[in-house]
C-alpha positions in Angstrom: 0.0 0.0 0.0 1.4 3.3 -1.1 1.3 6.0 1.7 -0.3 9.3 0.9 2.1 12.1 0.3 2.6 14.7 3.0 -0.1 17.4 3.1 -2.7 15.4 1.1 -5.3 15.8 3.8 -4.8 19.5 4.1 -6.7 22.1 2.1 -4.5 23.5 -0.6 -4.1 27.3 -0.8 -5.7 27.6 -4.3 -8.8 25.7 -3.0 -9.4 28.0 0.0 -11.7 30.4 -1.8 -13.9 27.5 -2.9 -14.0 25.9 0.6 -14.7 29.1 2.6 -18.4 29.4 1.7 -19.0 25.8 2.9 -17.0 26.4 6.1 -19.1 29.5 6.7 -22.4 27.6 6.3 -21.3 24.9 8.7 -20.3 27.5 11.3 -23.6 29.4 10.9 -25.6 26.1 11.3 -23.7 25.3 14.4 -24.4 28.8 15.8 -28.1 28.4 15.0 -28.3 25.0 16.7 -26.5 26.4 19.7 -28.9 29.3 19.9 -31.9 27.0 19.6 -30.5 24.8 22.3 -30.0 27.8 24.6 -33.5 29.0 24.0 -34.9 25.5 24.7 -32.9 25.3 28.0 -34.2 28.7 29.0 -37.8 27.9 28.1 -37.9 30.7 25.4 -39.3 28.3 22.8 -42.5 27.8 24.8 -44.0 31.1 23.9 -43.6 30.7 20.1 -45.0 27.2 20.3 -47.9 28.4 22.4 -48.6 31.2 19.9 -48.6 28.7 17.0 -50.9 26.3 18.9 -53.4 29.2 19.5 -53.3 30.2 15.8 -53.9 26.5 14.9 -56.8 26.2 17.4 -58.3 29.4 16.0 -58.2 28.0 12.5 -59.7 24.7 13.5 -62.6 26.5 15.3 -63.2 28.7 12.3 -63.5 25.6 10.1 -65.8 23.9 12.6 -68.2 26.8 12.8 -68.2 27.4 9.1 -68.7 23.8 8.0 -70.9 22.3 10.7 -74.7 22.2 10.8 -75.9 25.2 12.8 -79.1 23.5 13.7 -81.3 23.2 10.6 -84.9 22.3 11.1 -85.6 19.1 9.3 -87.9 19.3 6.4 -89.0 15.7 6.6 -90.9 14.8 9.9 -89.1 12.4 12.2 -90.4 10.4 15.1 -88.6 12.5 17.7 -90.1 15.7 16.3 -93.6 14.2 16.5 -92.9 13.8 20.2 -92.0 17.5 20.4 -95.3 18.4 18.8 -97.0 17.2 22.0 -95.0 19.7 23.9 -96.0 22.5 21.5 -99.6 22.0 22.7 -98.4 23.5 26.1 -97.6 26.8 24.3 -100.3 29.4 24.8 -102.7 29.6 21.9 -102.1 33.3 21.6 -98.6 32.5 20.4 -99.2 29.7 17.8 -96.2 28.2 16.1 -95.9 29.6 12.6 -95.2 27.7 9.4 -92.3 29.0 7.3 -93.5 30.4 4.0 -90.2 29.5 2.4 -89.5 26.0 3.8 -93.1 25.1 4.6 -92.0 23.6 7.9 -93.4 24.2 11.3 -90.9 26.4 13.0 -90.0 25.7 16.7 -89.8 28.6 19.1 -86.7 30.7 18.5 -86.2 29.4 14.9 -85.9 31.6 11.9 -85.5 31.2 8.2 -82.1 32.3 6.7 -82.4 33.5 3.2 -78.7 33.0 2.5 -78.7 29.4 3.7 -82.3 28.8 2.5 -83.0 26.8 5.6 -84.7 27.4 9.0 -82.3 27.4 11.8 -83.0 26.5 15.5 -82.2 29.2 18.0 -81.2 31.5 15.1 -78.6 34.1 16.1 -77.4 35.6 12.9 -75.8 34.8 9.5 -72.1 35.4 9.6 -70.7 36.5 6.2 -67.1 35.8 7.3 -68.0 32.2 8.2 -70.4 31.9 5.2 -72.7 30.0 7.6 -75.5 30.7 10.1 -74.8 30.8 13.8 -77.5 28.8 15.5 -78.2 26.3 18.2 -75.4 23.8 17.5 -72.4 26.0 16.5 -73.1 29.1 18.7 -70.9 27.9 21.6 -68.0 27.2 19.2 -68.5 30.6 17.7 -68.1 32.2 21.1 -65.0 30.1 21.8 -63.6 31.1 18.4 -64.1 34.8 19.2 -62.3 34.4 22.5 -59.4 32.5 21.0 -59.1 34.9 18.1 -59.0 37.9 20.5 -56.1 36.3 22.4 -54.2 35.7 19.2 -54.8 39.3 18.0 -53.8 40.8 21.3 -50.6 38.7 21.3 -49.8 39.8 17.8 -50.6 43.4 18.8 -48.0 43.2 21.6 -45.4 41.7 19.3 -45.9 44.5 16.8 -45.7 47.2 19.5 -42.5 45.7 21.0 -40.9 45.8 17.5 -41.5 49.5 17.1 -38.4 51.6 17.9 -39.1 55.4 17.7 -36.2 57.6 16.6 -35.7 60.8 14.7 -35.8 62.0 12.0 -39.4 60.8 11.6 -39.2 60.5 7.8 -36.4 57.9 8.1 -38.3 56.1 10.9 -41.5 56.0 8.8 -39.7 54.5 5.8 -38.0 51.9 8.0 -41.0 51.0 10.3 -44.0 52.0 8.1 -45.1 48.4 7.4 -44.8 47.5 11.1 -46.8 50.5 12.1 -49.5 49.7 9.5 -49.6 46.1 10.9 -50.0 47.5 14.4 -52.9 49.7 13.4 -54.6 46.9 11.5 -54.3 44.5 14.5 -55.7 47.2 16.8 -58.8 47.6 14.6 -59.3 43.8 14.4 -58.8 43.5 18.2 -61.4 46.2 18.9 -63.9 44.5 16.6 -63.3 41.0 18.1 -63.5 42.4 21.6 -66.8 44.1 21.0 -68.3 41.0 19.3 -67.1 38.8 22.2 -68.5 41.2 24.9 -71.9 41.4 23.1 -72.2 37.7 22.7 -71.3 37.0 26.3 -74.0 39.4 27.3 -76.5 37.7 25.1 -75.5 34.3 26.4 -75.7 35.4 30.0 -79.3 36.6 29.5 -80.2 33.6 27.2 -81.2 35.6 24.2 -79.9 35.9 20.6 -78.9 38.7 18.4 -82.0 38.4 16.3 -84.2 38.4 19.4 -82.4 41.3 20.9 -82.7 43.5 17.8 -86.2 42.4 16.6 -88.0 41.7 19.9 -90.8 44.0 18.9 -91.4 41.9 15.8 -91.3 38.5 17.4 -94.7 37.1 18.5 -93.5 35.1 21.5 -91.5 38.1 22.8 -93.8 41.0 21.9 -96.5 40.2 24.4 -94.2 39.5 27.3 -92.5 42.2 29.5 -89.3 40.3 29.9 -87.3 37.4 28.4 -89.2 34.2 29.0 -86.1 32.0 28.5 -83.9 33.7 31.1 -83.2 31.3 34.0 -80.4 33.2 35.7 -76.7 33.6 34.9 -75.5 30.1 36.1 -78.3 28.1 34.4 -78.0 30.1 31.3 -74.3 29.5 31.0 -74.7 25.8 31.8 -77.4 25.4 29.2 -75.5 27.2 26.5 -72.1 25.6 26.9 -73.0 22.2 28.4 -76.6 21.7 27.3 -77.9 21.4 30.9 -80.6 21.4 31.9 -81.9 19.9 28.6 -85.4 20.5 27.2 -87.2 22.2 24.5 -87.9 25.9 24.4 -91.6 25.2 24.3 -91.4 23.4 27.7 -89.4 26.3 29.1 -92.0 28.8 27.8 -94.9 26.8 29.4 -93.0 26.7 32.7 -92.5 30.4 32.7 -96.2 30.9 31.8 -97.3 28.6 34.6 -95.1 30.5 37.1 -96.5 33.8 36.1 -100.1 32.4 36.5 -99.3 31.0 40.0 -97.7 34.3 41.0 -100.7 36.3 39.9 -103.2 33.9 41.6 -101.3 34.2 44.9 -101.3 37.9 44.6 -105.1 37.9 44.3 
């Protein structure tokens, strides 16, 4: 075996310009790995990962609200709906259940026809153009959760944008260097304000067991027009439990009848 000549394993001087870029890449990769390892040891990677998880959760909630059934009233009669018709007999005759002139189905209490979806929706709240879907009995809790999570993401992004702004003079130079970041901050501020107002309004409606449609059009709704207050309000705790957990369960017709009976008992005792 012929031994290698001396200096065969060394980089020759005329090859140094070619090898320097590769040596620089290796050193940069090692520095990045060392920085990531230091951030991991100090727990600084937890915040970015948490932010990404919040964004992912917000996206999943958006897809769930926009794609799921909001609580459409079935056009074809089903056995379980026939049982509910017995409960509708408990509703006072002054407030008869109306038949939808578009779907030709008997609308339960708190249901409304959506012209965009062309269906009747149980406990109709509103039609959201951003979701391209109705917000109703089934997806309203997820919609509130989406607003809360989206608000957290927006406020976090707002904090990151504000922390990146460094004010200095002259202002013209600062505006050219930080104009995009400033526009991002203003846009996130607007979105955060809108999301916060929407979340606050929906939490208020949930706490009082009412919907956006009922709150705005109470003077036009037959089962609300002839009553001084909200017949579905059962107190803050029970309203929240029913909205988020579905407890206590039961139809709105039964709840209406119970409220009517309590009012009659109270008036009879007063006499």
